[in-house]
Every structure is written in structure tokens, then in C-alpha cells.
N, C-alpha and C positions, 0 to 999 in steps of 0.2 A: 799357374795355379791354376787349380781344377774347380771347378763347380756344380754341385750336384743336388738339383732340387728332391726332397722327399716330400710325398702326398701335395705333390703340386704346387705348396704355398709360396707364399713371396718372401724373400728372403729380410730379415728387418739388420741395423747395421751394426756390424759386431762394438763390443764397448770396449775404449781402450785402457782403461785401468782394471787390474786384476786384485781382487779381494785377498787372495791368498794363493799358497801353491802348496802342494803336497806331491812328493816324491813316492810313488809306488813300486818297491824295490822287486824285481822277478825272483820269485823263491825255487828252491830244486833245480838240479842239474839237466843234463839233456841233451850236450854237444849238438849233433846235427848241423844244420846250415849256420848255427852262429855266428861263426866267423866270415860268412859267404855274402859278397859285395852285392848278392841279389836279396838284401834282406827286405821284406814286403809283410805289409798288413794287411788282412781280409777284415771289411767291416760290413755290418749285417745291422739293419734296424726291424725292430721286433719280428726278426726272424728272417726277413726278405734281404736278402744282397743288395748293397745299393750300389747305383752305377758307380761311383769312384773305384772301385774295385779294378785290381788291386793297387792298393798307395804304395808306392817306392820311394828308395832314399831321395831326399833332396827336395821332396815333393809337398807343397801346402796345399791342402783342399779345405773345403768348403763345403758343408752340409746342412740343410733345414727340416731341422726335426720337429714334429709334434710333442707338446710336454706329455710325460708318463710312456714316453717312447722308452726302448731298452737297448742300448746300444751294445753290441759285441764285437769285440776284436780277435781275431786270429793270426799269429805272426808265425813266417816259418822257422824262425831261431826264435832263442831266450830272447826277451825285451825288457827294458826299463823303462818308463813312461811317467812322465810330469805332467799332472793336471793343475789347470788356473782355472778357478769360476770366476765370474762378474755378478750377472744378477740374475741368475738360475740356480737352483739345487742339484743336487744327484745323492745317489746311493750306489755305493759300490757293492755289487752283487757276488763276485768271483773275482779272484786277482791269480794268478799261478805263471809261470814262467813265458806259457805263448798263448793263453786263453785267458781275456778281460773283459768283463762285463760291469754298465752302470747303466742306471734307471735317472733320466733327466725329465726334470720340471719345475716349470716357471708362470707363477701366478698373472706376471705382465708382459713376460718375453723376456728374453734375455740369450746368453751364450756361455760357452767354455770352450777352452783351447787345451788340447792333448800334444804331448811331444811324445813320439814312440823312438825310442835309442834302441841300437843292435847292442846287446850285452856285450857283446863278446868284443865289438868295433865300434865303443859310444860315439866316435865323430860321425858313426853313420845314422842320420835321424831323418824323420819324417812325422809333420805336423799335420792334425785334423783341428778343423774350426768348427764348433757346433752352435748354429743359431738356434734357440730354441722359442716355439711360438709360444704365444701367449695360450695359457688354460682357458679352455671352453666349459663354462657353467650353463647348465640346463635348467628349464623351470623345475620351480618347487610348487608342484599341485596344491591348487588352492583346498582346503578343507570348510566344512561346515560349520559355522559357528566362530572364526575367527572374529577377535574384537582387537582393534588399534586405536589406542587414543594419542592423539597428538597436539603439541603445543605449535600453535600458530598466531604469528605476529605480521600484520600489515603497514603500509605506511602509505598516507596518502597523499595525491598530488599537493593538498594544501602544506603538508609536513606534520599532519597529524598523525599519531600512531593509536591502534588498535590491537588489543591481544583475544584474540578468538580461537583458542582451544576448540577442536572437535572429536569426537569419536566416531571410526568406521566399524560396523558389524557386517559379515558376508555372509551369504546364504547361496546354495547351489541352486541352481534352473535347471530343472531334468536331469537327462543322464548323460548330455553331451558334453560338459565341463563348463557350460557356460554357467554365469552365476552372476549376482549381486552384491553392493555394498550400499547398505543404507548408511545414512550420515545426521548425525546430531550435534548440538552444541553442548559443551562441556557439561557446562552447569543444568542441564537436563538431556543427560545422556539415553534416557529410557524413550523420547521423543524425537522420533526421526523424521527428517522434514524433505530430505531429498534421495531419490537413488539413482545409484550410477550401473550401467549395464555393461559388464564384459562377455568377449567369448573366451574359448578353453586355450587361448595364447596368450592372456591376459592385455586382451586390445578393448578400449573402449567404445561399445557400438551405439550410446547413448543416453540418456539420463531424464530425469522426469521429478516435479516436485509434487512431493507426497499430501501438499497442504491446497493444492489446487489441481486443474485439468493440464498445466503446462508441461508439455514434453516435447524431447526433441530427438532426434536420432543424426547420425553421421552417412555420407554414400559410401565411407570407407572406414573401417573400422582405426582409430587414433590408436599409435601405439608409444606408449613411451619404452616398453623396452621390446626386442626381438630377439628369439633363440636360436642357437647358443647363443650366449654375452663373451665377448671376449675382447680384451683390450684392443683397439685400432679399428673394429665393427664399426659401422655406418650403416645407416636406411634413414628412408626419408618414406612420409605419406604426405598425399594431398587429399583432403576431402570437403564436403559441402555439408554444412548443419540445414536440416529443416524442422521449423518446430510448427507443432501443428496450431497456431494462435496468433501467427505473423505472417505474411506472405514475403517476409524477408528470407532471403536463402544467403546465407552468410558461408564463406570460406577458411579453411586452415590449412596452411602448408607446414609442416615440420621436417628439420633436418637434425639429427642426432648419429653424436659420436661418441664411443668409449674412450673417454682418454686415459685413465688409470687404474692403477690397483692400489690402494690405499687402506688404511686403519681410519674407523670414525668412530668419536664417542659421542652418542644421545642417551637420553634419559633412560634408553632401554638396553644401555648397554655398550660395550663396544664391539665394534662389529668389522670383520675384512669386507671391504666394498669394492664394486666397481664405480668410479665416477663415468657419470653420463651427463653431456651437453646438449642442449636443445635450442635451435633457434626455431621460433613459429612469427609466420605473419597471419596476423587475424584479416579479414576483409569481408565486404560487403554491408559494414555497419554504416546507419543514418548517420547524415552528416553533421545532425543538431548532436550527435553522441560521440563523434571523433571527427573532425574536418578532414575530408578525403574518403573517410570511412575504413581506412586501415592503419593498424597499428602494429608493432611488433613486440616479441617477448624473448630473453634469453634467460634458461633456465639451466641450473645445473644440479642434478641427485646423484644421490649415494645408493646403490642397490648392494644390498647385504647378502655376501653369498650364501651363508648358512641358512637366514629366512628364505631367500627368494624373494623379498620385496624391497621398497625402497624406506629407507629410516631418515632421511631426510632431502630437503632442497629447498636452494636460492633461487626467486626469480626477479628480474628486473623488466619492466617496462618500459615503452620506450615508443611516447603518443604524439604526433604533430604539434608544432605551433597551433597555440588557440585552442587546443584542448581544456577545457572546463571540469572542476570537480563537481561530484567527487569521483574519484579516481585512483584505483589504485595502482601504486607506482613502483612497491617493492613488498614481496612476502618471503618469511623464513619460516621454515616447517619443521618439527623434528619428532621423529616418533619417542614416546613417553614410553609408553608399554603395550605387549603385545603377549596374547594369549588366545584363550576358549573361553 
């Protein structure tokens, strides 16, 4: 078996089960080397010859291709090919006796398998396995005046439950892409009490209480997402939080991974999303607040690829023994409405 890497990407495991099989028969005549034992197939990816060339009878070759790539095959004799897809999509662009082309796509990463047979001597075959990388999703720029209404339920350490829906309204700051989100409780949506500050990459840089002078900044921006987003991506952030009304410096350390591509239904509709899990450690809290000054949070959020925004989050906090109420132990929030 020969293995070729495209764009220096890491291969993903091929799926064993094949959803369906299509036989694309060669059309037209042509003679030539169809009966020649030296039957071969040349491969190019997005117009560039692949390093596995040429593929020969009896070989099984594996390549990795980015989602959206065009694979073109040129055989030196009339060919019949069998294509079996797993968790990827494809679009056949050309199909002739000696030239074939497909476009492969996969939102979450997948694969397909192609078997080429010499039309004149069907027992002469060669196989190509294609590992399709997950699709990369880019940032959707924030626009002036976006409004997002959220349902929000929290559970306290004591077991009590509170419903506290809220509204976020966004506004651009200057011309460099920085923006703010002002937050208000749902029952008084035009009285914003908190302001969250973000850079042009959707990373939070700080926040402030609009009803007082309390304000905090982070030594490194906190990143709920980093672009491009794709299944399997991981990132981490370590930052210190400094506030203007306390000498305490608190720490935040997060590790995030994009786990899957899946549909999610919330009040704002059904969206194709990337599921992102984040583990966070908070440190530097007073012992009177949390024994030992450290606790952790596990959070899963769903980022809608059409909106470029989170549409749902579920979080659980893990406190050390001896922690006293009031403390939030879990939170569930989902997007109810989104617009301008």
C-alpha cells in the first residue's frame, strides 16, 4: 500500500462501513492500451499531480484531500470504476472512458473508496482510498446592532433553580473590528447592565459593570472559538484577570476541542453546528469564596455555521468540598431569537 499526504494534513481513520455503491461505466470506444497489462491511472488534486502517481494494477493507494477538493483521474486505457462513499459527499463532474473527475466534501471529516478496472481486462484493478478532511469554517463578521435573546436556566448548589433569560446587543468599536456586547435581563431588555469587550477575532478582552465602576481585563484574550473552526481542532488559553476594585489577580486556563458536526434545534431554529467542548480552571479566588481558591468548569457549546455564533451551551461547575451556597453548579442557555 502506498500512502500520499495532500497539503501536509494528518490522515483520519477510514470508515469500515460503506453507505452505498455506484457503478460508473465507461462510455465510448477508443481501443488503445485497454488490454495492456500496464493499465495505470494518474491522479491530480485541484489540478496538481499527486505524489502517488501513477497508480498501477494491484495497488491500493491512500491519499488525504481537503474538503472541497477536485480529484481528476486519467487512465491510459478505457476504465470502469466503482465508487463507495462513507461519511463524505461527492459530485461527479466528468465521466468518460479515460477521464473522470469528482469534487469531495465533508463537514465533519470522512472518506470514500474508488476501484478502477481495466475495461478490456476487468480482473486488472487498482484501488484509491480518499480520506476527506473536515470542512474549515471561517469567522462571520459581527455587524452593528445585532441582537440576541437567550433563554437561560441555572441550578444552584442548594438545588434551587432560576430562570434568568437575557438579551445581548452588539456594537462595533472603531474601525479595527473590535466590538462590545451589552447585556440586559429579558424583563427589562432596554436597560443594559453589563458590557463585554471583544477583539476582531471574537475573543473576550474584558468586561465592565454599567451600573458601577467595576471593570476587569484579561492579560490574554479569552477564546471561545478560534478560526478556522473544524472538527478535531484544539486550542488553549491561559490568562490572568485583573479588576480595578480588588487587589486579587485571578487566573483562567481553558482547553477546547471541536468534537463533532451536528444539527441542533433551539428557539431560533435548526442549525448545522460544530460542537465545542471546553474545560476551564479558575484560580486565585479567596478561600472564603471557594476552599483552596480553585474550581473547574466543563462546558459544551454549539456554534452554528450559518450564523457564525453560538446557539446553545451547557455547563457544569465542579467545586471542592466545603464550598458554600450561593454557587451555580450548572447552566443551560440557548438562542431564542437573533436579528438586528
